[in-house]
C-alpha positions in Angstrom: 24.7 -1.2 13.7 21.2 -2.9 12.6 20.0 0.7 12.1 22.9 2.4 10.8 23.3 0.1 7.6 19.8 0.5 6.3 19.8 4.2 6.9 23.2 4.5 5.0 21.8 2.5 2.1 18.6 4.7 1.9 20.6 7.9 1.9 23.0 6.7 -0.7 20.1 5.5 -3.1 18.1 8.7 -2.3 21.2 10.8 -3.0 21.7 8.9 -6.4 18.0 9.6 -7.4 18.3 13.2 -6.7 21.7 13.5 -8.6 20.1 11.6 -11.6 17.1 14.2 -11.7 19.6 17.0 -12.1 22.3 15.4 -14.2 20.6 13.7 -17.1 23.9 12.1 -18.4 25.8 9.1 -18.2 26.2 7.1 -15.7 23.0 8.8 -14.1 20.9 8.7 -17.0 17.9 6.2 -16.8 18.6 5.5 -13.0 15.1 6.5 -11.9 13.5 3.9 -14.4 15.8 1.2 -13.3 15.2 1.9 -9.6 11.6 2.0 -10.2 11.6 -1.5 -11.4 13.5 -2.8 -8.2 10.9 -0.7 -6.2 8.1 -2.7 -8.0 9.6 -6.2 -7.2 10.3 -5.2 -3.6 6.6 -3.8 -3.2 5.1 -7.2 -4.6 7.0 -9.0 -1.7 6.1 -6.6 0.9 2.4 -6.7 -0.1 2.4 -10.5 0.1 4.2 -10.5 3.6 2.0 -7.7 4.8 -1.2 -9.6 3.6 0.1 -12.9 5.0 1.0 -11.3 8.2 -2.4 -9.6 8.7 -4.1 -12.9 8.0 -1.9 -14.8 10.3 -2.6 -12.3 13.2 -6.3 -12.0 12.9 -7.2 -15.6 12.0 -5.1 -16.6 15.1 -7.2 -14.1 17.1 -10.5 -15.5 15.7 -9.4 -19.2 16.2 -8.7 -18.7 20.0 -11.4 -16.0 20.6 -8.9 -13.6 22.1 -10.0 -10.0 23.1 -12.0 -8.1 20.5 -11.9 -11.2 18.1 -15.1 -10.0 16.3 -13.2 -7.0 15.0 -10.7 -9.3 13.4 -13.6 -10.9 11.4 -14.5 -7.6 9.9 -10.9 -6.9 9.1 -10.3 -10.3 7.4 -13.7 -9.7 5.4 -12.8 -6.2 4.4 -9.2 -7.4 3.4 -10.7 -10.2 1.3 -13.4 -8.0 -0.2 -10.9 -5.3 -1.3 -8.3 -8.3 -2.6 -11.0 -9.9 -4.6 -12.3 -6.6 -6.1 -8.8 -5.8 -7.2 -7.6 -9.1 -8.4 -10.8 -10.2 -10.0 -11.3 -6.6 -11.6 -15.1 -6.9 -10.8 -17.1 -4.1 -12.7 -14.0 -3.1 -14.9 -14.6 -1.8 -18.4 -12.5 -3.9 -20.8 -12.2 -7.1 -18.6 -9.0 -8.3 -17.4 -7.0 -5.8 -19.6 -9.0 -2.9 -18.1 -8.1 -0.5 -15.6 -9.2 -1.6 -11.9 -9.2 2.0 -11.1 -11.4 3.0 -13.8 -15.0 4.5 -13.4 -17.6 1.8 -12.6 -15.1 -0.8 -10.9 -15.9 -2.2 -7.6 -12.4 -1.7 -6.4 -12.5 2.1 -7.1 -16.0 2.5 -5.4 -14.9 0.6 -2.3 -11.5 2.6 -2.1 -13.3 6.0 -2.6 -16.2 4.9 0.0 -13.6 4.0 2.6 -10.7 6.1 2.1 -12.1 9.5 1.7 -14.0 9.5 4.7 -11.1 8.0 6.7 -8.8 10.9 5.3 -11.5 13.4 6.3 -11.4 12.0 9.8 -7.7 12.1 10.1 -7.5 15.7 8.9 -10.2 16.9 11.4 -8.5 15.1 14.2 -5.3 16.6 13.3 -6.9 20.1 13.1 -8.3 19.5 16.5 -5.0 18.4 17.9 -3.2 21.5 16.5 -6.0 23.8 17.7 -5.9 22.4 21.2 
């Protein structure tokens, strides 16, 4: 039952959004923009909970010097660096009103310097797995 209700809600909302794409009349007109606002609100809470959980787990590991606690320091520093670069908009053209993903921003540089190599690594591992 714990799993069935969320799956039914997800199915129903997904079906509504698909119908809204193909029937641009009332009552379906504008559903995608309204659901987008709800998604943004839910995503904010998910990011806060996820970041809080990451800090809780890894700070606990560092505090009690559990197994591989040194890697937790790297994780916390990386999280703090990316969070600071995104929130403070370091190097963004236009200051606070500029786009944090614009050229020259520290966030974009860090994201591209970490995500693209990791993505290439995942695809190569996937190719190796499929080939074997």
